[in-house]
A tleap script that builds the chain and sets N, CA, C and O, in Angstrom:
source leaprc.protein.ff14SB
mol = sequence {
  NMET SER SER LEU THR VAL VAL ASN ILE TYR
  SER LEU ARG THR ASP SER TRP ARG ILE VAL
  PRO GLU LEU GLN GLY ILE PHE LEU VAL ASN
  VAL SER GLY LYS PHE VAL ASN GLY LYS LEU
  TYR TRP VAL LEU SER THR GLY ILE GLY ASN
  ASN ASP VAL GLY ASN ILE ILE SER PHE ASP
  LEU ALA ASP GLU THR TRP GLY LYS LEU GLU
  LEU PRO SER CYS GLY GLU VAL TYR SER HIE
  PHE LYS LEU GLY VAL VAL GLY SER ASP LEU
  SER LEU LEU TYR THR CYS SER LEU GLY ALA
  THR THR SER ASP VAL TRP ILE MET LYS ASP
  CYS GLY VAL ASN ASP SER ASN ASN GLN SER
  ARG ILE GLN GLU VAL GLU ALA SER ILE LYS
  HIE GLN PRO VAL LEU ALA ASP ASN MET ASP
  LEU CLYS
}
set mol.1.N position { 0.728 -1.290 0.001 }
set mol.1.CA position { -0.133 -0.360 -0.354 }
set mol.1.C position { 1.166 1.122 -0.188 }
set mol.1.O position { 2.336 1.098 0.196 }
set mol.2.N position { 0.268 2.303 -0.683 }
set mol.2.CA position { 1.190 3.629 -1.294 }
set mol.2.C position { 0.489 4.267 -0.749 }
set mol.2.O position { -0.741 4.236 -0.738 }
set mol.3.N position { 1.795 5.490 0.217 }
set mol.3.CA position { 0.879 6.865 1.019 }
set mol.3.C position { 1.161 7.617 0.414 }
set mol.3.O position { 2.074 7.499 -0.403 }
set mol.4.N position { 0.713 8.315 0.530 }
set mol.4.CA position { 1.275 10.226 -0.417 }
set mol.4.C position { 1.093 11.407 0.548 }
set mol.4.O position { 0.437 11.644 1.562 }
set mol.5.N position { 2.138 12.149 -0.378 }
set mol.5.CA position { 2.363 13.009 1.229 }
set mol.5.C position { 1.874 14.587 0.203 }
set mol.5.O position { 2.527 14.690 -0.835 }
set mol.6.N position { 1.022 15.509 0.409 }
set mol.6.CA position { 0.743 16.613 -0.406 }
set mol.6.C position { 1.770 17.799 0.324 }
set mol.6.O position { 2.047 17.893 1.519 }
set mol.7.N position { 2.136 18.484 -0.578 }
set mol.7.CA position { 2.539 19.995 -0.322 }
set mol.7.C position { 2.650 20.795 -1.108 }
set mol.7.O position { 3.150 20.851 -2.231 }
set mol.8.N position { 1.599 22.174 0.240 }
set mol.8.CA position { 0.973 23.079 -0.501 }
set mol.8.C position { 2.452 24.529 -0.442 }
set mol.8.O position { 3.245 24.228 0.450 }
set mol.9.N position { 2.772 25.569 -1.009 }
set mol.9.CA position { 3.575 26.649 -1.346 }
set mol.9.C position { 2.445 27.661 -1.494 }
set mol.9.O position { 1.614 27.746 -2.399 }
set mol.10.N position { 2.608 28.451 -0.344 }
set mol.10.CA position { 1.484 29.692 -0.420 }
set mol.10.C position { 2.466 31.292 -0.754 }
set mol.10.O position { 3.653 31.097 -0.492 }
set mol.11.N position { 2.312 32.089 -1.030 }
set mol.11.CA position { 3.058 32.563 -1.885 }
set mol.11.C position { 2.372 34.221 -1.378 }
set mol.11.O position { 1.265 34.626 -1.733 }
set mol.12.N position { 3.315 34.965 -0.512 }
set mol.12.CA position { 2.835 36.312 -0.022 }
set mol.12.C position { 2.662 37.508 -1.618 }
set mol.12.O position { 1.712 38.285 -1.712 }
set mol.13.N position { 3.794 37.396 -2.727 }
set mol.13.CA position { 3.401 38.281 -3.757 }
set mol.13.C position { 2.808 37.221 -4.381 }
set mol.13.O position { 3.809 36.558 -4.651 }
set mol.14.N position { 1.586 36.402 -4.930 }
set mol.14.CA position { 0.224 36.069 -5.442 }
set mol.14.C position { -0.298 36.352 -4.563 }
set mol.14.O position { -1.102 37.241 -4.844 }
set mol.15.N position { -0.333 35.916 -2.848 }
set mol.15.CA position { -1.196 35.726 -2.230 }
set mol.15.C position { -2.024 34.233 -3.076 }
set mol.15.O position { -2.761 34.536 -4.014 }
set mol.16.N position { -1.929 33.137 -2.835 }
set mol.16.CA position { -2.231 31.793 -3.531 }
set mol.16.C position { -1.299 30.535 -2.736 }
set mol.16.O position { -0.257 30.391 -2.097 }
set mol.17.N position { -2.192 29.937 -3.143 }
set mol.17.CA position { -1.898 28.385 -3.100 }
set mol.17.C position { -1.307 27.623 -3.906 }
set mol.17.O position { -1.443 27.800 -5.116 }
set mol.18.N position { -0.606 26.713 -3.454 }
set mol.18.CA position { -0.091 25.836 -5.429 }
set mol.18.C position { 0.444 24.479 -4.779 }
set mol.18.O position { 1.112 24.075 -3.827 }
set mol.19.N position { 0.079 24.248 -5.350 }
set mol.19.CA position { 0.423 21.936 -5.218 }
set mol.19.C position { 1.814 22.534 -5.598 }
set mol.19.O position { 2.159 23.449 -6.346 }
set mol.20.N position { 2.636 21.446 -4.594 }
set mol.20.CA position { 4.155 20.890 -5.311 }
set mol.20.C position { 3.897 19.573 -6.057 }
set mol.20.O position { 2.850 18.947 -5.898 }
set mol.21.N position { 5.141 19.063 -7.094 }
set mol.21.CA position { 4.696 18.010 -6.984 }
set mol.21.C position { 4.961 16.993 -6.338 }
set mol.21.O position { 6.045 16.988 -5.756 }
set mol.22.N position { 3.984 15.681 -6.207 }
set mol.22.CA position { 4.128 15.091 -4.999 }
set mol.22.C position { 4.739 14.054 -5.222 }
set mol.22.O position { 5.211 13.636 -6.279 }
set mol.23.N position { 4.735 13.396 -3.682 }
set mol.23.CA position { 6.138 12.929 -3.052 }
set mol.23.C position { 5.158 11.729 -2.691 }
set mol.23.O position { 4.235 11.979 -1.916 }
set mol.24.N position { 5.317 10.228 -3.285 }
set mol.24.CA position { 4.589 9.019 -2.834 }
set mol.24.C position { 5.678 8.421 -1.564 }
set mol.24.O position { 6.866 8.540 -1.263 }
set mol.25.N position { 4.608 7.805 -1.119 }
set mol.25.CA position { 5.085 6.348 -0.089 }
set mol.25.C position { 5.679 6.790 1.257 }
set mol.25.O position { 6.270 6.116 2.101 }
set mol.26.N position { 5.334 8.251 1.238 }
set mol.26.CA position { 6.220 9.348 2.310 }
set mol.26.C position { 4.981 9.207 3.752 }
set mol.26.O position { 3.830 8.803 3.591 }
set mol.27.N position { 5.398 9.516 4.709 }
set mol.27.CA position { 4.541 10.109 5.505 }
set mol.27.C position { 5.531 10.866 6.611 }
set mol.27.O position { 6.266 10.177 7.319 }
set mol.28.N position { 5.519 11.922 6.695 }
set mol.28.CA position { 6.514 13.088 7.382 }
set mol.28.C position { 6.114 12.719 8.915 }
set mol.28.O position { 4.968 12.683 9.364 }
set mol.29.N position { 7.528 12.409 9.730 }
set mol.29.CA position { 7.369 12.076 11.119 }
set mol.29.C position { 7.000 12.951 11.894 }
set mol.29.O position { 6.029 12.903 12.649 }
set mol.30.N position { 8.088 14.179 11.688 }
set mol.30.CA position { 8.262 15.669 12.244 }
set mol.30.C position { 7.778 16.280 11.433 }
set mol.30.O position { 8.397 16.544 10.402 }
set mol.31.N position { 6.385 16.737 11.671 }
set mol.31.CA position { 5.641 17.748 10.164 }
set mol.31.C position { 5.854 19.015 10.272 }
set mol.31.O position { 5.265 19.701 9.437 }
set mol.32.N position { 6.472 19.529 10.986 }
set mol.32.CA position { 7.243 20.794 10.862 }
set mol.32.C position { 9.010 20.796 10.235 }
set mol.32.O position { 9.920 20.217 10.830 }
set mol.33.N position { 9.091 21.158 9.634 }
set mol.33.CA position { 10.520 20.883 8.858 }
set mol.33.C position { 11.884 22.429 9.797 }
set mol.33.O position { 11.739 23.564 10.250 }
set mol.34.N position { 12.552 21.859 9.691 }
set mol.34.CA position { 13.548 22.551 9.625 }
set mol.34.C position { 14.019 23.215 8.617 }
set mol.34.O position { 14.276 22.580 7.594 }
set mol.35.N position { 14.256 24.694 8.659 }
set mol.35.CA position { 15.458 25.298 7.620 }
set mol.35.C position { 16.910 25.758 7.744 }
set mol.35.O position { 17.527 26.329 8.644 }
set mol.36.N position { 17.358 25.158 6.111 }
set mol.36.CA position { 18.755 25.808 6.569 }
set mol.36.C position { 19.401 25.779 4.844 }
set mol.36.O position { 19.068 25.151 3.839 }
set mol.37.N position { 20.095 26.442 5.036 }
set mol.37.CA position { 20.958 27.191 3.648 }
set mol.37.C position { 19.485 26.833 2.717 }
set mol.37.O position { 19.396 25.819 2.024 }
set mol.38.N position { 18.520 27.729 2.833 }
set mol.38.CA position { 17.378 27.077 1.555 }
set mol.38.C position { 16.875 26.015 1.110 }
set mol.38.O position { 16.789 25.764 -0.092 }
set mol.39.N position { 16.477 25.251 2.052 }
set mol.39.CA position { 15.923 23.843 2.340 }
set mol.39.C position { 15.246 23.514 3.448 }
set mol.39.O position { 16.086 23.576 4.346 }
set mol.40.N position { 14.227 23.203 3.903 }
set mol.40.CA position { 13.007 22.427 3.970 }
set mol.40.C position { 13.331 20.872 4.490 }
set mol.40.O position { 13.206 20.030 3.600 }
set mol.41.N position { 13.762 20.330 5.909 }
set mol.41.CA position { 14.108 19.328 6.282 }
set mol.41.C position { 13.182 18.028 7.161 }
set mol.41.O position { 12.395 18.596 7.918 }
set mol.42.N position { 13.114 17.190 7.222 }
set mol.42.CA position { 12.141 16.370 7.810 }
set mol.42.C position { 12.749 15.223 8.186 }
set mol.42.O position { 13.783 14.915 7.593 }
set mol.43.N position { 12.349 14.554 9.007 }
set mol.43.CA position { 12.916 13.072 8.993 }
set mol.43.C position { 12.108 11.783 8.566 }
set mol.43.O position { 13.269 11.424 8.366 }
set mol.44.N position { 11.438 10.918 8.288 }
set mol.44.CA position { 10.726 10.675 7.007 }
set mol.44.C position { 10.748 9.138 7.921 }
set mol.44.O position { 11.724 8.913 8.636 }
set mol.45.N position { 9.223 7.781 7.803 }
set mol.45.CA position { 9.240 6.613 7.969 }
set mol.45.C position { 8.650 6.736 6.958 }
set mol.45.O position { 8.479 7.857 6.478 }
set mol.46.N position { 8.039 5.282 6.187 }
set mol.46.CA position { 7.598 4.591 5.870 }
set mol.46.C position { 6.047 4.637 5.383 }
set mol.46.O position { 5.702 4.765 4.209 }
set mol.47.N position { 5.347 4.535 6.277 }
set mol.47.CA position { 4.127 5.052 6.671 }
set mol.47.C position { 3.212 5.312 7.705 }
set mol.47.O position { 3.773 4.861 8.704 }
set mol.48.N position { 2.414 5.654 7.954 }
set mol.48.CA position { 1.832 5.323 9.476 }
set mol.48.C position { 1.744 4.486 10.499 }
set mol.48.O position { 1.233 3.373 10.623 }
set mol.49.N position { 2.312 5.181 11.201 }
set mol.49.CA position { 2.363 3.914 12.061 }
set mol.49.C position { 2.894 3.433 12.367 }
set mol.49.O position { 2.745 2.970 13.498 }
set mol.50.N position { 4.412 3.026 11.263 }
set mol.50.CA position { 5.616 3.153 10.970 }
set mol.50.C position { 6.623 3.305 11.356 }
set mol.50.O position { 6.901 4.488 11.158 }
set mol.51.N position { 7.881 2.516 12.100 }
set mol.51.CA position { 8.673 2.870 12.593 }
set mol.51.C position { 10.527 2.475 11.713 }
set mol.51.O position { 11.710 2.710 11.961 }
set mol.52.N position { 9.940 1.969 10.944 }
set mol.52.CA position { 10.665 2.077 9.885 }
set mol.52.C position { 11.343 3.356 9.173 }
set mol.52.O position { 10.964 3.610 8.030 }
set mol.53.N position { 12.112 4.004 9.644 }
set mol.53.CA position { 12.605 5.531 9.703 }
set mol.53.C position { 14.220 5.207 9.204 }
set mol.53.O position { 14.782 4.356 9.894 }
set mol.54.N position { 15.003 5.779 8.110 }
set mol.54.CA position { 15.921 5.550 7.315 }
set mol.54.C position { 16.420 7.247 6.460 }
set mol.54.O position { 17.518 7.502 5.964 }
set mol.55.N position { 15.516 7.925 6.514 }
set mol.55.CA position { 15.959 9.117 5.161 }
set mol.55.C position { 15.524 10.043 5.617 }
set mol.55.O position { 14.303 10.184 5.678 }
set mol.56.N position { 16.699 11.315 6.258 }
set mol.56.CA position { 15.858 12.660 6.187 }
set mol.56.C position { 15.445 13.467 4.455 }
set mol.56.O position { 16.192 13.452 3.476 }
set mol.57.N position { 14.226 14.026 4.529 }
set mol.57.CA position { 14.343 14.374 3.190 }
set mol.57.C position { 14.061 15.832 3.118 }
set mol.57.O position { 13.496 16.389 4.059 }
set mol.58.N position { 14.522 16.651 1.768 }
set mol.58.CA position { 14.764 17.800 2.110 }
set mol.58.C position { 13.991 18.100 0.619 }
set mol.58.O position { 14.007 17.477 -0.443 }
set mol.59.N position { 13.016 19.890 1.232 }
set mol.59.CA position { 12.538 20.821 -0.050 }
set mol.59.C position { 13.413 21.665 -0.311 }
set mol.59.O position { 13.560 22.418 0.651 }
set mol.60.N position { 14.639 22.113 -1.887 }
set mol.60.CA position { 14.782 23.160 -2.235 }
set mol.60.C position { 13.629 24.386 -2.472 }
set mol.60.O position { 12.782 24.258 -3.356 }
set mol.61.N position { 13.664 25.256 -1.838 }
set mol.61.CA position { 12.526 26.286 -1.868 }
set mol.61.C position { 12.769 27.030 -3.165 }
set mol.61.O position { 11.822 27.170 -3.939 }
set mol.62.N position { 13.914 27.497 -3.454 }
set mol.62.CA position { 14.513 27.785 -5.035 }
set mol.62.C position { 13.982 27.601 -6.399 }
set mol.62.O position { 13.486 28.273 -7.302 }
set mol.63.N position { 14.321 26.353 -6.129 }
set mol.63.CA position { 14.243 25.361 -7.523 }
set mol.63.C position { 13.451 24.252 -7.142 }
set mol.63.O position { 13.586 23.286 -7.894 }
set mol.64.N position { 12.349 24.041 -5.820 }
set mol.64.CA position { 11.361 23.040 -6.013 }
set mol.64.C position { 11.764 21.812 -6.050 }
set mol.64.O position { 10.927 20.960 -6.347 }
set mol.65.N position { 12.756 21.518 -5.840 }
set mol.65.CA position { 12.891 19.826 -6.054 }
set mol.65.C position { 12.996 19.209 -4.827 }
set mol.65.O position { 12.981 19.918 -3.821 }
set mol.66.N position { 13.117 17.811 -4.715 }
set mol.66.CA position { 13.427 17.027 -3.416 }
set mol.66.C position { 14.767 16.626 -3.381 }
set mol.66.O position { 15.504 16.300 -4.312 }
set mol.67.N position { 15.044 16.715 -1.819 }
set mol.67.CA position { 16.328 15.592 -2.101 }
set mol.67.C position { 16.635 14.699 -0.843 }
set mol.67.O position { 15.857 14.945 0.079 }
set mol.68.N position { 17.502 13.793 -0.584 }
set mol.68.CA position { 17.124 12.540 0.408 }
set mol.68.C position { 18.678 12.660 1.371 }
set mol.68.O position { 19.740 13.060 0.896 }
set mol.69.N position { 18.505 12.287 2.549 }
set mol.69.CA position { 19.803 11.582 3.431 }
set mol.69.C position { 19.149 11.158 3.690 }
set mol.69.O position { 17.922 11.187 3.788 }
set mol.70.N position { 20.950 9.971 4.085 }
set mol.70.CA position { 20.536 8.473 4.932 }
set mol.70.C position { 21.132 9.083 5.874 }
set mol.70.O position { 21.889 10.053 5.909 }
set mol.71.N position { 20.326 7.808 7.291 }
set mol.71.CA position { 20.131 8.373 8.487 }
set mol.71.C position { 21.535 8.008 9.050 }
set mol.71.O position { 22.151 7.894 7.990 }
set mol.72.N position { 22.603 7.705 10.213 }
set mol.72.CA position { 22.893 6.894 10.559 }
set mol.72.C position { 22.163 5.825 11.304 }
set mol.72.O position { 21.162 6.014 11.994 }
set mol.73.N position { 22.971 4.284 11.026 }
set mol.73.CA position { 22.190 2.988 11.644 }
set mol.73.C position { 22.836 2.471 12.481 }
set mol.73.O position { 24.021 2.366 12.165 }
set mol.74.N position { 22.459 1.910 13.888 }
set mol.74.CA position { 22.714 1.464 14.655 }
set mol.74.C position { 22.171 -0.056 14.156 }
set mol.74.O position { 23.090 -0.816 14.461 }
set mol.75.N position { 21.266 -0.714 13.629 }
set mol.75.CA position { 20.787 -2.081 13.869 }
set mol.75.C position { 18.991 -2.015 14.028 }
set mol.75.O position { 18.067 -2.444 13.337 }
set mol.76.N position { 19.066 -1.351 15.134 }
set mol.76.CA position { 17.504 -1.418 15.400 }
set mol.76.C position { 16.378 -1.215 15.272 }
set mol.76.O position { 15.919 -0.273 14.626 }
set mol.77.N position { 15.850 -1.903 15.753 }
set mol.77.CA position { 14.335 -1.790 15.138 }
set mol.77.C position { 13.495 -0.220 15.540 }
set mol.77.O position { 12.757 0.474 14.842 }
set mol.78.N position { 13.923 -0.064 16.799 }
set mol.78.CA position { 13.129 1.005 17.090 }
set mol.78.C position { 14.259 2.419 16.856 }
set mol.78.O position { 15.415 2.011 16.969 }
set mol.79.N position { 14.210 3.703 16.611 }
set mol.79.CA position { 14.955 4.409 16.939 }
set mol.79.C position { 14.175 5.401 16.391 }
set mol.79.O position { 13.408 5.296 15.434 }
set mol.80.N position { 14.521 6.785 17.345 }
set mol.80.CA position { 14.212 8.050 17.170 }
set mol.80.C position { 15.279 8.627 16.826 }
set mol.80.O position { 16.437 8.365 17.154 }
set mol.81.N position { 14.549 10.082 15.599 }
set mol.81.CA position { 15.306 10.839 15.908 }
set mol.81.C position { 14.582 12.270 15.630 }
set mol.81.O position { 13.587 12.392 14.916 }
set mol.82.N position { 15.040 13.010 16.101 }
set mol.82.CA position { 14.692 14.781 16.138 }
set mol.82.C position { 15.916 15.287 15.139 }
set mol.82.O position { 16.939 14.682 14.816 }
set mol.83.N position { 15.386 16.797 14.709 }
set mol.83.CA position { 15.838 17.593 13.704 }
set mol.83.C position { 15.724 19.282 14.306 }
set mol.83.O position { 14.781 19.872 14.832 }
set mol.84.N position { 17.308 19.790 13.922 }
set mol.84.CA position { 17.219 21.079 14.795 }
set mol.84.C position { 18.670 21.627 13.918 }
set mol.84.O position { 19.083 20.985 12.953 }
set mol.85.N position { 19.128 22.472 14.244 }
set mol.85.CA position { 20.156 23.914 13.272 }
set mol.85.C position { 20.856 23.900 14.682 }
set mol.85.O position { 20.471 23.918 15.852 }
set mol.86.N position { 21.694 23.871 14.226 }
set mol.86.CA position { 23.156 24.365 14.887 }
set mol.86.C position { 23.785 25.328 13.968 }
set mol.86.O position { 24.338 24.931 12.942 }
set mol.87.N position { 23.714 26.867 14.358 }
set mol.87.CA position { 24.542 27.603 13.389 }
set mol.87.C position { 23.847 27.472 12.072 }
set mol.87.O position { 22.689 27.764 11.773 }
set mol.88.N position { 24.776 26.987 11.380 }
set mol.88.CA position { 24.054 26.780 9.967 }
set mol.88.C position { 23.753 25.841 9.343 }
set mol.88.O position { 23.361 25.682 8.188 }
set mol.89.N position { 24.162 24.529 11.018 }
set mol.89.CA position { 24.654 23.129 10.189 }
set mol.89.C position { 22.727 22.189 10.235 }
set mol.89.O position { 22.066 23.039 10.832 }
set mol.90.N position { 22.331 21.708 10.102 }
set mol.90.CA position { 21.023 20.212 10.410 }
set mol.90.C position { 22.035 19.917 11.383 }
set mol.90.O position { 23.243 20.045 11.188 }
set mol.91.N position { 21.468 19.499 12.488 }
set mol.91.CA position { 21.540 18.709 13.152 }
set mol.91.C position { 20.781 17.743 13.463 }
set mol.91.O position { 19.856 17.568 12.670 }
set mol.92.N position { 20.840 16.958 14.442 }
set mol.92.CA position { 20.117 15.503 14.813 }
set mol.92.C position { 19.865 14.458 16.298 }
set mol.92.O position { 20.385 13.462 16.800 }
set mol.93.N position { 19.062 15.130 16.504 }
set mol.93.CA position { 19.529 14.165 18.089 }
set mol.93.C position { 19.033 12.681 17.746 }
set mol.93.O position { 18.021 12.678 17.045 }
set mol.94.N position { 19.556 11.362 18.107 }
set mol.94.CA position { 19.169 10.052 17.256 }
set mol.94.C position { 19.425 9.412 18.583 }
set mol.94.O position { 20.335 9.699 19.360 }
set mol.95.N position { 18.577 8.582 18.722 }
set mol.95.CA position { 18.102 7.474 19.857 }
set mol.95.C position { 17.994 6.137 19.324 }
set mol.95.O position { 17.096 5.781 18.562 }
set mol.96.N position { 19.164 5.228 19.848 }
set mol.96.CA position { 19.110 4.103 18.760 }
set mol.96.C position { 17.936 2.933 19.164 }
set mol.96.O position { 17.784 1.920 18.482 }
set mol.97.N position { 17.015 3.276 20.558 }
set mol.97.CA position { 16.441 1.860 20.967 }
set mol.97.C position { 15.674 2.390 21.832 }
set mol.97.O position { 15.806 3.528 22.282 }
set mol.98.N position { 14.837 1.613 22.118 }
set mol.98.CA position { 12.830 1.891 22.841 }
set mol.98.C position { 13.891 1.158 24.601 }
set mol.98.O position { 14.419 0.074 24.848 }
set mol.99.N position { 13.767 2.229 25.252 }
set mol.99.CA position { 13.854 2.604 26.560 }
set mol.99.C position { 15.970 2.810 27.137 }
set mol.99.O position { 16.615 2.614 28.167 }
set mol.100.N position { 16.323 3.385 25.459 }
set mol.100.CA position { 17.602 3.543 25.816 }
set mol.100.C position { 17.790 5.272 26.775 }
set mol.100.O position { 17.131 6.300 26.929 }
set mol.101.N position { 19.076 4.718 27.195 }
set mol.101.CA position { 19.446 6.511 28.482 }
set mol.101.C position { 20.281 6.518 27.474 }
set mol.101.O position { 20.964 5.518 27.693 }
set mol.102.N position { 20.707 7.047 26.416 }
set mol.102.CA position { 21.550 7.944 25.577 }
set mol.102.C position { 21.295 8.512 24.472 }
set mol.102.O position { 20.675 7.965 23.560 }
set mol.103.N position { 21.720 9.596 24.442 }
set mol.103.CA position { 21.538 9.860 22.406 }
set mol.103.C position { 22.700 10.244 21.639 }
set mol.103.O position { 23.645 10.969 21.951 }
set mol.104.N position { 22.565 9.909 21.072 }
set mol.104.CA position { 23.846 11.084 19.944 }
set mol.104.C position { 23.379 12.368 19.292 }
set mol.104.O position { 22.260 12.331 18.780 }
set mol.105.N position { 23.909 13.242 19.247 }
set mol.105.CA position { 23.787 14.445 18.506 }
set mol.105.C position { 25.307 14.470 17.376 }
set mol.105.O position { 26.528 14.540 17.514 }
set mol.106.N position { 24.092 14.343 16.011 }
set mol.106.CA position { 24.596 14.846 14.890 }
set mol.106.C position { 24.882 15.724 14.213 }
set mol.106.O position { 23.811 16.199 13.837 }
set mol.107.N position { 25.763 16.331 13.751 }
set mol.107.CA position { 25.764 17.070 12.909 }
set mol.107.C position { 26.329 17.363 11.310 }
set mol.107.O position { 27.529 17.221 11.076 }
set mol.108.N position { 25.274 17.827 10.116 }
set mol.108.CA position { 25.173 17.596 8.904 }
set mol.108.C position { 26.258 18.353 8.234 }
set mol.108.O position { 25.673 18.808 7.251 }
set mol.109.N position { 27.289 18.694 8.184 }
set mol.109.CA position { 27.979 20.045 7.770 }
set mol.109.C position { 27.850 20.823 6.009 }
set mol.109.O position { 28.176 21.909 5.530 }
set mol.110.N position { 27.190 19.554 5.476 }
set mol.110.CA position { 26.839 19.713 4.195 }
set mol.110.C position { 26.196 19.296 3.336 }
set mol.110.O position { 26.682 18.850 2.297 }
set mol.111.N position { 24.912 19.355 3.598 }
set mol.111.CA position { 23.927 18.627 3.216 }
set mol.111.C position { 23.681 17.977 2.199 }
set mol.111.O position { 23.085 16.907 2.083 }
set mol.112.N position { 24.240 18.761 1.295 }
set mol.112.CA position { 24.285 18.345 -0.263 }
set mol.112.C position { 24.572 16.908 -0.968 }
set mol.112.O position { 23.973 16.070 -1.641 }
set mol.113.N position { 25.934 17.151 -0.368 }
set mol.113.CA position { 26.656 15.712 -0.175 }
set mol.113.C position { 26.620 14.685 0.847 }
set mol.113.O position { 27.046 14.986 1.962 }
set mol.114.N position { 26.021 13.114 0.565 }
set mol.114.CA position { 25.703 12.348 1.483 }
set mol.114.C position { 26.907 11.516 1.803 }
set mol.114.O position { 27.100 10.330 1.536 }
set mol.115.N position { 27.422 12.085 2.219 }
set mol.115.CA position { 29.143 11.286 2.737 }
set mol.115.C position { 29.268 11.319 4.300 }
set mol.115.O position { 29.358 12.428 4.826 }
set mol.116.N position { 29.281 10.244 5.052 }
set mol.116.CA position { 30.035 10.414 5.963 }
set mol.116.C position { 31.312 11.432 7.108 }
set mol.116.O position { 31.539 11.843 8.245 }
set mol.117.N position { 31.857 11.352 5.513 }
set mol.117.CA position { 32.682 12.876 6.275 }
set mol.117.C position { 32.367 14.183 6.691 }
set mol.117.O position { 32.795 14.929 7.571 }
set mol.118.N position { 31.746 14.235 6.066 }
set mol.118.CA position { 30.210 15.971 5.999 }
set mol.118.C position { 29.406 15.200 7.265 }
set mol.118.O position { 28.229 15.376 6.951 }
set mol.119.N position { 29.411 14.587 8.285 }
set mol.119.CA position { 28.076 14.199 9.742 }
set mol.119.C position { 29.199 13.934 10.203 }
set mol.119.O position { 30.091 13.173 9.831 }
set mol.120.N position { 29.024 15.028 11.540 }
set mol.120.CA position { 29.857 14.421 12.605 }
set mol.120.C position { 29.120 14.161 14.006 }
set mol.120.O position { 28.044 14.655 14.342 }
set mol.121.N position { 30.130 13.052 14.953 }
set mol.121.CA position { 29.103 12.718 15.549 }
set mol.121.C position { 29.691 13.345 17.166 }
set mol.121.O position { 30.809 13.072 17.604 }
set mol.122.N position { 28.674 14.220 17.896 }
set mol.122.CA position { 30.050 15.025 18.707 }
set mol.122.C position { 30.033 15.025 19.913 }
set mol.122.O position { 31.026 15.344 20.567 }
set mol.123.N position { 28.831 14.645 20.483 }
set mol.123.CA position { 28.680 13.830 21.463 }
set mol.123.C position { 27.231 12.583 21.886 }
set mol.123.O position { 26.076 12.479 21.474 }
set mol.124.N position { 27.920 11.947 22.718 }
set mol.124.CA position { 26.945 11.354 23.553 }
set mol.124.C position { 26.011 11.644 24.557 }
set mol.124.O position { 26.764 11.511 25.521 }
set mol.125.N position { 25.274 11.847 24.888 }
set mol.125.CA position { 24.502 12.198 25.892 }
set mol.125.C position { 23.229 11.424 26.901 }
set mol.125.O position { 22.385 10.616 26.514 }
set mol.126.N position { 23.360 11.795 27.839 }
set mol.126.CA position { 22.118 11.130 28.518 }
set mol.126.C position { 21.254 11.999 28.335 }
set mol.126.O position { 21.393 13.221 28.278 }
set mol.127.N position { 19.938 11.095 28.197 }
set mol.127.CA position { 18.347 11.563 27.158 }
set mol.127.C position { 17.663 10.427 28.688 }
set mol.127.O position { 18.280 9.710 29.475 }
set mol.128.N position { 16.565 10.657 28.590 }
set mol.128.CA position { 15.340 10.078 29.190 }
set mol.128.C position { 14.047 11.106 28.163 }
set mol.128.O position { 14.043 12.152 27.514 }
set mol.129.N position { 12.853 9.765 28.631 }
set mol.129.CA position { 11.651 10.066 28.242 }
set mol.129.C position { 10.927 10.992 28.427 }
set mol.129.O position { 9.891 11.087 27.768 }
set mol.130.N position { 11.368 12.194 29.639 }
set mol.130.CA position { 10.683 13.004 30.223 }
set mol.130.C position { 11.803 14.304 29.940 }
set mol.130.O position { 11.087 15.299 29.827 }
set mol.131.N position { 13.011 14.647 29.806 }
set mol.131.CA position { 13.877 15.509 29.022 }
set mol.131.C position { 14.822 15.445 28.234 }
set mol.131.O position { 15.925 15.163 28.702 }
set mol.132.N position { 14.694 15.666 26.913 }
set mol.132.CA position { 15.542 15.512 26.269 }
set mol.132.C position { 16.971 16.582 26.001 }
set mol.132.O position { 16.584 17.736 26.183 }
set mol.133.N position { 17.864 16.567 25.781 }
set mol.133.CA position { 19.615 17.760 25.718 }
set mol.133.C position { 18.198 18.659 24.673 }
set mol.133.O position { 17.097 18.217 24.348 }
set mol.134.N position { 18.589 19.499 24.496 }
set mol.134.CA position { 18.297 20.742 23.759 }
set mol.134.C position { 20.292 22.014 23.674 }
set mol.134.O position { 20.941 22.640 24.513 }
set mol.135.N position { 20.444 21.709 22.014 }
set mol.135.CA position { 21.247 22.023 22.005 }
set mol.135.C position { 21.479 23.747 21.719 }
set mol.135.O position { 20.661 24.338 21.014 }
set mol.136.N position { 22.591 24.440 22.291 }
set mol.136.CA position { 22.817 25.614 22.247 }
set mol.136.C position { 23.377 26.228 21.251 }
set mol.136.O position { 24.293 25.544 20.795 }
set mol.137.N position { 23.182 27.579 20.512 }
set mol.137.CA position { 24.840 27.934 19.726 }
set mol.137.C position { 25.365 27.595 19.764 }
set mol.137.O position { 25.829 27.075 18.749 }
set mol.138.N position { 26.019 27.443 21.105 }
set mol.138.CA position { 27.835 27.177 21.462 }
set mol.138.C position { 28.004 25.626 20.847 }
set mol.138.O position { 29.062 25.032 20.637 }
set mol.139.N position { 26.666 25.166 20.629 }
set mol.139.CA position { 27.161 23.261 20.635 }
set mol.139.C position { 27.440 22.587 22.040 }
set mol.139.O position { 27.808 21.415 22.112 }
set mol.140.N position { 27.159 23.747 23.653 }
set mol.140.CA position { 26.590 22.962 24.439 }
set mol.140.C position { 25.179 22.319 25.007 }
set mol.140.O position { 24.051 22.801 25.109 }
set mol.141.N position { 25.502 21.555 25.200 }
set mol.141.CA position { 24.256 20.693 25.723 }
set mol.141.C position { 23.479 21.311 26.865 }
set mol.141.O position { 24.309 21.683 27.694 }
set mol.142.N position { 22.486 21.530 27.193 }
set mol.142.CA position { 21.711 22.385 28.603 }
set mol.142.C position { 20.370 20.936 29.060 }
set mol.142.O position { 19.590 21.090 30.000 }
savepdb mol mol.pdb
quit
């Protein structure tokens, strides 16, 4: 079964909405995207209620094209991802398994290149279900 994500763009210039080309088989995990260097980013799943998360999708606002980045993999069935922005870079809070007490923070230096050399794991942090670390501008965890 295939799911369909519909994306609408509102233009202040024309005071109108329009639909961008459809994106098939994708469900947006964290509905509000993160804006970095002219692109919006979302963590994705393959369907509603599905924990099979493996990509970050991007939408370039200038040329209205879709892109994809691979997420780090820990080999677990359950994993939780939360996108953020540190300075001018996309960041990722990554918890590998259900009940885990630590999370990794990844900084994606060049989101246009899907290369491990452009991803830096900066720190493993203590995390709990009630309290997740917040990344500050100076990359200190609070």
